[in-house]
C-alpha positions in Angstrom: 0.0 0.0 0.0 1.4 3.3 -1.1 -0.1 6.5 0.2 0.3 10.2 -0.6 -0.6 13.1 1.7 -1.7 16.6 0.9 -1.6 19.0 3.9 1.3 18.4 6.3 -0.1 20.2 9.3 -1.1 18.6 12.6 -3.3 15.9 11.0 -0.9 15.2 8.1 2.0 14.6 10.5 -0.1 12.3 12.7 -1.4 10.4 9.7 2.2 10.0 8.4 3.4 8.6 11.8 0.5 6.1 12.0 0.8 5.0 8.3 4.5 4.3 8.8 3.8 2.3 12.0 1.2 0.3 10.0 3.7 -0.6 7.4 2.4 1.6 4.6 4.8 3.3 2.2 4.5 7.0 2.1 5.0 7.8 -1.6 4.8 11.6 -1.5 3.8 14.5 0.8 2.6 18.0 -0.2 2.0 21.4 1.3 1.5 24.9 0.1 4.3 26.7 -1.6 6.5 28.6 0.8 5.7 26.3 3.7 8.8 26.0 6.0 8.8 22.2 5.7 9.2 22.2 1.9 12.3 20.2 0.9 12.7 18.6 4.3 12.6 14.8 4.8 9.3 13.8 6.4 11.0 11.2 8.6 13.1 13.9 10.2 10.0 16.1 10.7 8.0 13.5 12.5 10.9 12.6 14.8 12.1 9.4 13.0 15.0 8.6 10.8 15.1 10.0 7.2 13.0 7.9 4.8 13.9 9.6 1.5 10.6 11.4 1.0 10.6 15.2 1.1 7.7 17.6 1.5 7.0 19.0 -1.9 5.0 22.0 -3.1 1.5 21.2 -4.2 2.2 23.1 -7.4 4.1 20.0 -8.4 1.3 17.6 -7.6 0.7 16.3 -11.1 4.4 15.7 -11.9 5.2 14.0 -8.6 2.1 11.6 -8.3 2.8 10.5 -11.9 6.3 9.5 -10.9 5.5 8.0 -7.5 2.2 6.3 -8.3 0.5 6.2 -4.9 -2.5 3.8 -4.5 -4.4 6.4 -2.4 -4.0 10.1 -1.9 -5.2 11.6 1.5 -6.3 15.2 1.3 -6.4 17.4 4.4 -5.9 20.7 2.7 -8.4 23.6 2.3 -11.7 23.4 0.4 -10.6 25.5 -2.6 -7.3 23.6 -2.9 -9.0 20.2 -2.6 -11.2 21.0 -5.6 -8.1 21.5 -7.8 -6.2 18.6 -6.2 -9.1 16.2 -6.8 -9.2 17.2 -10.5 -5.5 16.3 -10.9 -5.6 13.1 -8.8 -8.8 11.9 -10.5 -7.3 12.5 -14.0 -4.4 10.2 -12.9 -6.9 7.5 -11.7 -5.7 7.5 -8.1 -8.2 6.8 -5.3 -8.6 9.3 -2.5 -9.6 9.9 1.2 -10.8 13.4 1.7 -11.0 14.8 5.2 -11.0 18.4 4.2 -13.8 20.6 5.5 -15.4 23.9 4.8 -16.7 23.1 1.3 -19.4 25.2 -0.2 -22.1 23.2 -2.0 -20.6 24.3 -5.4 -17.1 23.2 -4.4 -18.3 19.8 -3.1 -20.2 19.3 -6.4 -17.0 20.0 -8.3 -15.2 17.4 -6.3 -17.9 14.8 -6.9 -18.0 15.6 -10.6 -14.2 14.9 -10.9 -14.6 11.7 -9.1 -17.5 10.4 -11.2 -15.9 11.6 -14.5 -12.8 9.5 -14.0 -14.4 6.6 -12.1 -12.2 6.6 -9.1 -13.0 5.6 -5.5 -13.2 8.2 -2.7 -14.1 8.3 0.9 -15.3 11.8 1.8 -16.1 12.7 5.4 -15.8 15.9 7.5 -14.8 13.7 10.4 -13.0 10.4 10.2 -13.3 9.5 13.9 -15.0 6.1 14.5 -16.7 7.6 17.6 -18.1 10.6 15.7 -19.6 8.4 13.0 -21.4 6.4 15.7 -22.3 9.8 17.3 -24.0 10.8 14.0 -26.0 7.5 13.8 -27.2 8.0 17.4 -28.2 11.6 16.7 -30.1 10.7 13.6 -31.9 7.8 15.4 -32.7 10.0 18.4 -34.1 12.8 16.2 -36.6 10.3 14.7 -37.8 9.3 18.2 -37.8 12.8 19.7 -39.6 14.7 17.0 -41.1 17.4 19.2 -38.0 18.2 21.2 -35.9 21.3 20.8 -32.6 20.6 19.2 -29.4 22.5 19.7 -25.9 21.6 18.5 -22.8 22.9 20.2 -19.2 22.5 19.0 -15.9 23.6 20.5 -12.4 23.6 18.9 -8.9 25.1 19.2 -8.2 28.7 18.3 -6.5 27.8 15.0 -9.5 26.1 13.4 -10.3 28.0 10.2 -14.0 27.1 9.6 -17.0 27.7 11.9 -19.2 26.0 12.6 -17.2 22.8 12.2 -17.8 20.4 9.3 -18.8 17.8 11.9 -21.4 20.1 13.4 -22.9 20.9 10.0 -22.9 17.2 9.1 -24.7 16.5 12.4 -27.3 19.1 11.6 -27.8 17.7 8.1 -28.3 14.2 9.5 -30.8 15.4 12.0 -32.7 17.6 9.5 -32.8 14.6 7.1 -34.2 12.4 9.9 -37.0 15.0 10.4 -37.6 15.2 6.6 -36.5 18.9 6.6 -34.0 20.9 4.6 -31.3 22.2 6.8 -31.3 25.6 5.2 -35.0 26.0 6.2 -34.5 25.2 9.9 -30.9 26.1 10.9 -30.1 29.0 13.2 -26.4 29.8 13.6 -26.0 31.5 17.0 -28.9 33.5 18.5 -27.7 37.1 18.5 -30.6 39.2 17.5 -33.2 36.4 17.5 -36.3 36.4 19.7 -38.0 33.4 21.2 -37.1 30.0 19.8 -39.3 28.9 16.9 -40.7 25.4 16.6 -38.6 23.1 14.5 -35.4 25.1 14.7 -32.0 23.5 14.8 -29.6 25.7 16.7 -25.9 25.5 15.8 -23.2 27.2 17.9 -19.4 27.4 17.7 -16.7 28.0 20.4 -13.1 28.6 19.7 -10.7 28.4 22.7 -7.3 27.1 23.7 -6.2 23.8 22.4 -9.6 22.0 22.4 -9.2 19.1 19.9 -13.0 18.8 19.2 -16.1 18.6 21.3 -19.6 18.1 19.9 -22.9 17.9 21.7 -26.5 17.4 20.5 -29.1 18.6 23.0 -32.6 17.3 22.8 -34.8 19.2 25.3 -38.5 19.5 26.2 -40.4 20.6 29.2 -39.2 18.6 32.2 -36.2 16.8 30.7 -33.3 16.8 28.2 -31.1 14.2 26.5 -27.5 15.0 25.5 -25.4 13.0 23.1 -21.7 14.0 23.4 -18.5 13.2 21.6 -15.2 14.5 22.9 -11.9 14.0 21.1 -9.0 13.8 23.5 -6.3 13.7 20.8 -6.0 13.4 17.0 -5.5 9.7 17.4 -9.2 9.3 17.1 -9.3 10.9 13.6 -6.1 9.2 12.4 -7.4 5.7 13.2 -10.4 6.4 11.0 -8.2 7.7 8.2 -6.1 4.5 8.1 -9.3 2.4 8.0 -10.6 4.6 5.1 -7.3 4.2 3.2 -7.5 0.4 3.5 -11.2 0.4 2.5 -10.9 2.5 -0.6 -8.0 0.8 -2.3 -9.4 -0.8 -5.5 -12.9 0.5 -5.2 -14.9 2.8 -7.4 -17.5 5.3 -6.3 -18.1 7.9 -3.5 -18.3 6.6 0.1 -18.4 8.0 3.6 -17.2 6.6 6.9 -20.5 5.0 7.5 -19.6 2.7 4.6 -16.1 2.1 5.9 -17.4 1.2 9.4 -20.5 -0.7 8.0 -22.9 1.6 9.8 -25.0 2.1 6.7 -25.9 -1.5 6.4 
């Protein structure tokens, strides 16, 4: 198994460490032009011995993946970058795992178009954590059983997170809205500044950015006299990395668009 990684930030480094521990070959690693790690050996960066693979500029993506022929490319870049990356990777018939978040509907459609056009296999998920994917299933099932309860979603992350609310919170809201046969855009309220009394059927979505919080998500179902809370807390990025490795192993040799529910057999 040969894997390539786009985005050598916190997640990229952790994925690299785990992939090496699992015996995968890291074929190539990319980051934005001008990044201080460009040209450095990834083994040295992650605190291991040099392995002969240096961080390259994503500007050279097409040239390098053609020469290194990875089985799967893992993308944890930005939404805009991922759209362009996917076009190049799909044209080269290489499967992908996409954990990038913050896509607009138009951007996500572009990504899916590239995948379908070139008949590759891709796992797309805003959160690769095994626990979060079970959390989503529980939230969707609870929404079907608690149809008249008020629903609020709260998420908290570290101060460096670029998108708000998180992709995980948005996915949670989409799953709940779908369970209630609603369109999210019709029922979502982002924060409550300037709003009056809560309206029936709203799904509130709230974001916190503080300190080094890895990722907390809570779905609150409340009615007069009681409330139910479904909570997922990530204590480290290990939770996400484990899911990424499972997704990489799952997608090798497959065609089509999948999510972590498929990887973990939660959709059966």
